[in-house]
C-alpha positions, 0 to 999 in steps of 0.5 A, spaced: 325 748 889 331 745 893 333 741 887 333 747 882 337 750 887 343 747 885 347 746 890 346 742 897 342 748 901 338 747 908 330 745 908 326 746 914 319 746 914 312 746 920 306 742 917 300 743 922 297 735 920 301 729 923 300 724 916 302 730 911 309 731 916 311 724 915 309 725 908 314 729 906 320 727 911 319 720 906 318 725 900 324 730 902 330 722 903 326 720 896 328 726 893 336 725 896 334 731 902 335 727 908 338 732 912 331 737 911 327 739 917 320 738 917 316 738 924 310 737 926 306 743 929 301 749 929 305 754 925 301 761 927 299 759 934 307 756 935 312 756 930 317 751 931 324 754 927 325 761 931 332 764 933 331 766 940 324 770 941 324 772 934 321 767 927 326 765 925 328 768 917 330 765 911 332 767 902 327 764 901 320 761 903 314 756 899 307 755 901 301 752 900 297 754 906 290 751 907 285 755 904 280 760 907 283 757 914 276 758 918 280 755 925 287 760 924 286 763 931 285 757 934 292 758 940 294 764 938 291 772 940 293 776 934 292 782 937 297 780 943 302 776 937 309 776 940 312 777 932 308 783 931 305 779 925 299 783 925 301 789 924 298 791 918 291 789 921 288 782 923 285 778 918 277 776 919 276 771 923 274 766 917 279 767 913 286 765 915 289 767 907 292 773 909 294 771 916 298 766 912 301 770 908 304 775 914 307 770 917 311 769 911 312 776 910 314 776 917 319 769 915 323 772 910 330 776 911 331 783 908 333 780 901 328 774 901 323 772 896 317 767 897 311 764 893 305 763 896 299 759 893 293 762 895 285 763 893 283 768 889 279 772 894 285 775 898 287 779 891 279 782 891 276 781 898 274 787 902 273 789 909 280 787 914 283 783 907 282 790 903 287 794 908 292 788 909 292 788 901 293 796 900 299 795 906 302 789 902 302 794 895 304 800 898 310 796 901 313 794 894 314 788 897 308 784 892 313 782 885 308 779 882 301 775 881 300 769 878 293 766 876 292 759 875 286 755 872 280 752 876 279 745 879 286 744 880 287 741 887 284 736 891 278 738 895 277 745 892 274 747 885 276 754 886 282 758 882 287 759 886 293 764 885 300 764 887 302 770 890 310 772 889 313 776 894 321 779 894 324 784 899 330 786 895 329 792 892 322 793 895 323 800 895 324 802 888 320 797 885 314 801 880 308 796 880 306 788 880 308 783 875 301 780 874 300 773 870 293 770 868 293 762 866 287 761 868 286 759 861 292 753 860 291 747 862 288 740 860 283 735 862 286 730 866 280 725 869 275 730 874 281 735 875 285 739 872 292 740 871 298 745 868 302 742 862 309 742 861 308 748 857 303 751 861 309 751 867 315 753 862 310 759 857 308 762 866 316 761 868 319 764 862 314 770 862 315 771 869 323 771 868 322 776 862 317 781 866 314 782 859 308 784 856 303 778 853 297 780 850 291 777 853 296 773 857 301 778 862 303 785 863 307 789 869 301 794 873 304 801 876 302 802 882 298 808 880 294 804 876 292 799 882 291 804 887 286 809 882 280 810 885 277 806 879 280 800 882 283 802 890 287 796 892 283 791 888 288 785 885 283 782 881 287 779 875 282 780 869 281 787 871 289 788 868 289 782 864 283 780 860 284 773 857 277 774 853 278 772 845 276 777 841 269 777 837 268 774 832 264 780 828 260 779 822 258 784 817 252 785 816 253 789 808 257 783 806 251 779 808 246 783 804 250 785 798 255 779 798 264 780 799 269 778 804 271 784 808 277 787 808 278 787 815 277 779 817 282 779 811 287 783 814 286 780 821 289 773 818 296 779 817 300 773 821 300 768 814 301 774 809 307 777 813 310 769 812 307 768 805 307 775 802 304 773 796 299 768 798 294 774 799 293 776 792 293 768 789 287 767 794 283 774 794 281 780 789 277 786 790 269 784 790 268 790 786 266 796 792 271 798 796 273 793 803 271 787 800 273 781 797 272 775 793 275 769 794 279 767 787 280 759 787 274 755 789 272 753 796 275 746 796 281 747 792 284 753 798 288 747 802 291 745 795 293 752 793 295 754 800 300 748 800 302 748 793 304 756 793 312 757 793 313 761 799 308 757 803 314 750 801 319 756 802 316 756 810 316 749 810 324 747 809 326 753 814 321 748 819 326 743 817 331 746 817 330 748 824 329 741 825 335 738 822 339 743 826 337 742 833 337 734 831 345 735 828 346 739 834 343 734 840 344 727 837 352 727 841 348 729 845 342 723 845 347 718 842 353 720 848 347 718 853 350 712 856 349 707 862 350 711 868 347 717 866 341 722 868 335 721 865 333 727 867 339 732 865 338 728 858 331 730 857 333 738 860 338 739 855 334 737 849 328 739 850 330 746 852 334 747 846 328 745 842 324 750 845 330 755 843 330 752 837 323 754 835 321 760 839 323 764 833 319 762 828 313 765 826 306 761 826 307 755 830 307 755 837 314 754 840 311 751 846 306 747 843 312 743 840 316 743 846 309 740 849 310 734 844 316 732 846 315 733 853 308 728 852 312 722 848 318 723 854 313 721 859 310 716 855 316 713 852 321 717 851 324 716 859 323 708 859 328 708 854 332 713 858 332 709 864 333 702 861 340 704 858 341 708 864 341 702 868 343 697 863 346 700 856 344 701 850 346 693 848 344 689 854 337 693 854 336 692 847 335 685 848 328 681 849 325 680 855 320 674 855 313 676 857 310 672 862 304 667 862 298 670 866 291 668 868 286 670 864 278 669 862 276 662 864 283 661 867 285 660 862 293 662 860 295 669 857 299 673 854 299 680 858 303 684 853 301 680 846 306 682 840 302 683 834 307 684 829 303 682 822 300 678 825 305 674 829 305 673 837 311 673 840 313 670 848 320 675 847 320 683 847 324 688 847 322 696 849 328 699 846 328 696 839 321 693 838 321 688 833 318 692 827 324 698 829 329 691 827 325 688 822 325 695 818 332 696 819 334 688 817 329 684 815 326 689 809 325 683 803 321 678 808 317 684 811 314 686 805 313 678 802 309 677 809 305 684 806 305 681 799 301 675 803 297 679 806 294 681 801 293 676 797 289 674 804 284 679 804 284 678 796 282 671 797 278 672 803 274 678 798 272 673 794 270 668 797 265 674 801 261 676 794 260 668 793 256 668 799 253 674 798 250 673 791 249 666 793 248 665 801 241 666 801 235 662 804 234 659 797 241 661 794 246 655 791 251 655 797 244 654 803 246 647 803 253 649 806 252 655 810 251 651 817 247 656 820 252 662 820 253 666 813 259 668 815 262 661 816 262 655 809 267 650 811 272 645 806 269 639 809 261 643 808 262 643 802 266 636 800 260 633 803 255 637 799 259 635 791 258 628 794 252 628 795 250 631 789 255 628 785 253 629 777 246 629 777 244 634 772 238 638 776 244 641 780 250 643 775 249 650 777 250 649 785 256 644 783 259 649 779 258 654 784 261 649 790 266 647 786 269 655 785 268 657 793 272 650 795 278 652 789 278 659 793 278 655 799 284 651 798 287 657 795 285 660 803 289 654 807 295 654 801 296 662 803 295 661 811 300 656 811 305 660 806 303 666 810 305 662 817 312 659 814 314 666 813 311 668 819 316 663 823 322 665 819 321 671 820 321 670 828 327 665 827 331 670 825 329 677 829 331 672 834 337 671 832 339 678 830 338 681 837 344 678 841 347 680 835 346 687 835 351 692 835 352 699 840 352 703 834 346 699 830 341 700 838 343 707 838 342 709 829 335 705 831 333 708 837 336 715 836 335 716 829 329 711 827 325 712 834 326 718 837 328 723 832 323 719 827 317 721 831 318 729 833 320 730 826 313 726 825 310 731 829 314 738 826 311 736 821 304 735 824 305 742 826 306 744 818 300 741 817 297 745 823 299 751 820 295 750 813 290 748 816 287 753 822 288 758 815 284 754 811 279 753 815 279 760 816 278 762 810 273 757 809 270 760 814 269 767 812 268 765 805 262 761 807 259 766 811 258 771 806 258 766 800 249 767 799 248 775 800 241 776 801 239 779 794 240 770 792 237 768 798 230 772 796 230 769 789 232 762 792 225 764 797 221 767 790 223 760 786 222 756 791 214 760 792 212 759 785 215 751 784 211 750 791 205 753 788 206 749 781 205 743 784 198 745 790 195 747 783 197 740 780 193 737 787 187 742 786 189 745 792 190 754 793 194 757 797 193 764 800 
């Protein structure tokens, strides 16, 4: 939170666990907030931050207290609390969640704001907590509730929520903004984890305070106070995240045809590609039902080839091209001493803003792809540039040998480029990137030799397969390994049989196999020599690289090329999603009941005929 403030602020915090308090102090130093004051002590029983005998109040409070603390009353008599924190009611002795929340409320200034992570139970538990919850809602301090996925926190698998408080304009508040983000997460080992896109979606939605179906809505106080809810804040009561059930149509199963209501449900596609519906569907002969026009196998091709889909593809490509044009100066302008996090924020926010208006695509999915690429590779490049600059950062580093199996030296990071093993590696400009720009002819020549080697090996495999059995013409040279025949064994066998006529067929096969082995050896030598030549050229090229060349390869050939492929993949996802749904509907109603009945009758007649031929009867 302090980093997001954009200016130096006073930070104070209290933590009961001594070890955690020490870690918090160290964390503040590492994040460039050395003046933060972190003290040890029981926040409820002995708060350290006071102005005389009153609790010190703050502009902002954030907290993640222990869930359902069963010992919160230790050292404390709530009924005689000197700070009047429990005027709204005394929380249960075995569940201290509201005790911490009430302490936070008392520690907020008149315009203060707070966010507290609590278990979901605080939203619906009854008795003393229900009374406190009602007072909280009626006070207007409760600005919002954000429901989180289960299994996020270590030590517990229960779902949690973020309770957002705001005393400013509390009297004029008309409702509570609720976000049910329980479905937005990814698996990360045994725990769940919020992705960058999940966090961004939550923040954006909360800032806009806009209703989003099955995700967020502003719930009026009247609805919360209604007797059927009775100040129960359980999020599914107000924001249902369940997907609509995919209902089957009985009449379509009986008489065939695809229900028009299912086709209408794809209106988000028809709004963008309006003519495609008539290309894919035609009337089925009765009202309310349609029939698929192209063959099922041709649905995806029909979508991809449709002119309006091509227009949609071009529109997305133009959006990405505009983002690339607008942000390339930022990417190429990044230099030694730059701030990678600021670079990431600039380009990622611009990408999200560019794709947010786009139909059919989820801008947050595109944003997540960039954030994943940043975590996987791009941030390493940015930190390398920030510390060493473009040219120095592109220079290869030596890969040091380490002990491997059987104590033999091995390379921990072998760079297997076109089957070559290199002792030096550039993280910023990998060898394939340099080769693609400077040594295309050499690369293509090596690939041709690889293809030649593969063809020779295929021919050798065919000869072994045809003549390698126990009685085969190559049986004498297999040496116990059906996948390997050496030139030495072939030559020895040829000398043994010489020109003896009974072995003419064997000699012919052995000579053919020997010719191919020599071809294989020659091709391997050419390939090895070509690789050594290319390696020498690569090693000589790195020191000659200019800053402009490095920027072109890294920005265009690496970063932007990766993101361009990601955007193309999102377009492919759109076509695949539509294809999958149409295919599902077509297959679901492909065979109506009368046709199934006829098929059963035909099969019954067939089975009875076979039984009669066998002298059996069927009752």
